[in-house]
C-alpha positions as CSV (number, residue, x, y, z in Angstrom):
1,M,-7.8,22.2,22.9
2,T,-7.9,22.4,19.0
3,V,-9.4,19.8,16.8
4,R,-8.6,19.5,13.0
5,T,-9.6,17.0,10.3
6,G,-8.3,16.7,7.1
7,W,-9.5,14.2,4.3
8,G,-7.3,12.5,1.6
9,M,-7.7,10.3,-1.5
10,D,-5.4,8.2,-3.9
11,V,-6.0,6.0,-7.3
12,H,-3.9,3.7,-9.3
13,R,-4.5,2.0,-12.8
14,F,-4.1,-1.9,-11.9
15,G,-1.0,-2.9,-14.3
16,G,2.2,-4.9,-14.2
17,D,3.0,-7.7,-11.1
18,G,1.7,-7.9,-8.0
19,P,1.3,-7.9,-5.8
20,T,-1.2,-4.6,-4.5
21,L,-1.0,-3.5,-0.9
22,L,-3.2,-1.9,1.5
23,A,-1.3,-0.4,4.2
24,G,1.5,-2.8,3.7
25,V,-0.7,-6.0,3.5
26,T,-0.9,-7.9,0.5
27,V,-4.5,-8.3,-1.0
28,D,-3.9,-9.3,-4.5
29,E,-0.6,-11.1,-5.3
30,S,-2.1,-11.7,-8.9
31,R,-1.4,-8.0,-9.7
32,G,0.0,-4.5,-8.9
33,V,-0.4,-0.9,-9.6
34,I,1.4,1.5,-11.6
35,A,2.6,4.1,-9.5
36,T,5.6,5.5,-8.7
37,S,6.1,4.3,-5.1
38,D,4.6,0.5,-4.0
39,G,1.2,2.1,-4.7
40,D,-0.7,1.6,-1.5
41,V,-3.4,3.9,-1.9
42,A,-4.2,3.2,1.4
43,A,-1.3,4.8,3.2
44,H,-1.1,7.5,0.5
45,A,-4.8,8.6,1.1
46,L,-3.8,8.7,4.9
47,A,-0.7,10.2,4.6
48,D,-2.8,13.2,2.4
49,A,-5.7,13.4,5.1
50,L,-2.9,13.9,7.9
51,L,-1.2,16.4,5.8
52,G,-4.6,18.2,5.0
53,A,-5.6,18.0,8.5
54,A,-2.2,19.6,9.8
55,A,-1.9,22.2,6.8
56,L,1.3,20.4,5.6
57,G,0.9,20.4,1.8
58,D,-0.1,17.3,-0.1
59,V,1.9,13.8,-0.6
60,G,3.4,15.1,-3.6
61,T,4.0,18.3,-2.0
62,H,6.5,15.8,0.0
63,F,7.5,12.9,-2.3
64,P,6.9,14.3,-5.7
65,S,6.8,11.7,-8.3
66,D,8.8,13.4,-10.7
67,D,12.3,12.5,-8.0
68,D,13.6,9.4,-8.0
69,R,14.4,9.3,-4.9
70,W,10.5,7.7,-4.1
71,R,10.8,5.3,-7.1
72,D,9.7,1.8,-5.9
73,A,9.2,3.6,-2.1
74,D,7.5,1.5,0.5
75,S,4.2,3.6,1.5
76,M,3.9,2.8,4.9
77,T,7.9,4.6,5.2
78,L,6.2,7.6,3.6
79,L,3.2,7.6,6.1
80,A,5.8,7.1,8.9
81,T,7.6,9.8,7.4
82,V,4.2,12.0,7.2
83,A,3.3,10.9,11.1
84,A,6.5,11.9,12.3
85,L,6.0,15.2,10.6
86,V,2.9,16.0,12.0
87,R,4.3,15.1,15.3
88,A,6.8,17.8,14.7
89,F,4.5,20.5,14.8
90,G,2.6,19.0,18.0
91,W,-0.2,17.0,16.8
92,D,-1.5,14.0,18.4
93,F,-3.5,11.6,16.1
94,D,-7.1,10.8,17.6
95,A,-8.7,8.7,14.7
96,V,-8.3,7.6,11.4
97,D,-11.0,5.9,8.9
98,V,-10.2,4.8,5.4
99,T,-12.2,3.6,3.1
100,V,-10.9,1.3,-0.3
101,I,-13.1,1.3,-3.1
102,A,-12.5,-1.8,-5.7
103,E,-14.8,-3.7,-7.3
104,K,-13.0,-7.2,-7.0
105,V,-10.1,-6.5,-4.0
106,R,-11.5,-8.0,-1.1
107,V,-11.0,-5.9,2.0
108,A,-13.2,-8.1,4.7
109,P,-10.1,-11.4,5.3
110,H,-7.5,-8.5,5.6
111,R,-9.0,-5.8,7.5
112,E,-7.7,-6.4,11.0
113,A,-3.6,-6.7,9.6
114,I,-4.7,-3.3,8.0
115,R,-6.0,-1.8,11.0
116,A,-3.0,-3.0,12.9
117,A,-0.5,-2.0,10.2
118,L,-2.0,1.7,10.4
119,A,-2.2,1.6,14.0
120,T,1.3,0.1,14.5
121,T,2.5,2.6,12.2
122,L,0.9,6.1,13.3
123,G,1.6,5.0,17.2
124,I,-1.9,4.4,17.9
125,G,-4.4,2.2,19.0
126,V,-6.1,-0.3,16.9
127,D,-9.3,0.7,18.3
128,A,-9.0,4.8,16.5
129,V,-8.4,2.6,13.0
130,S,-11.3,2.1,11.1
131,V,-10.7,0.4,7.7
132,K,-13.7,-0.2,5.5
133,A,-14.4,-1.3,1.9
134,T,-17.5,-0.3,-0.7
135,T,-17.7,-0.8,-4.8
136,T,-19.0,1.3,-7.5
137,D,-21.4,-1.6,-8.2
138,G,-20.1,-2.0,-11.9
139,L,-19.7,1.9,-13.0
140,G,-16.5,3.7,-14.3
141,F,-13.3,2.5,-13.9
142,L,-13.2,1.3,-10.6
143,G,-16.2,-0.8,-11.4
144,A,-15.0,-2.1,-14.6
145,D,-11.8,-3.7,-12.3
146,E,-9.2,-1.2,-14.0
147,G,-7.9,0.3,-10.8
148,I,-8.5,0.8,-6.9
149,A,-9.1,3.7,-4.9
150,A,-8.9,5.1,-1.2
151,T,-10.3,7.8,1.0
152,A,-9.5,8.6,4.1
153,L,-10.1,10.8,7.1
154,A,-7.9,11.8,10.0
155,V,-9.0,13.4,13.3
156,I,-5.9,15.6,15.0
157,S,-5.8,17.4,17.8
158,R,-3.5,19.7,20.2
């Protein structure tokens, strides 16, 4: 058996109309993010982690921001596309772990819905999906509540 890990990260500045999404789940109705797609940092970070683990490039390679086909794209659909690609190369998903970094967006009330959405999209059990959150204790642009970020780790095997 071969086991690999991949790490991903995504950051978006707050701006425009809401909502802010995490794994397709609305976590802030009042504001959105500035992005080519819907700006779902959890989905983007996890897609990069899966692509990295399988050595298949990154989100920008597969969905370039200068390509109008991806304008306002549903990030969970993009994540599903990445999952299918990684599986096509013979990989199974063992576990994923997402950490959201934001000063005021609260993950806890939405954690189980986010876990369920990621599990469904990846076709794995919710027990293999971890979602956590942290702040930067007021430091930097995230601490000033100017944006939102996420990191993700994916463990795959074949």
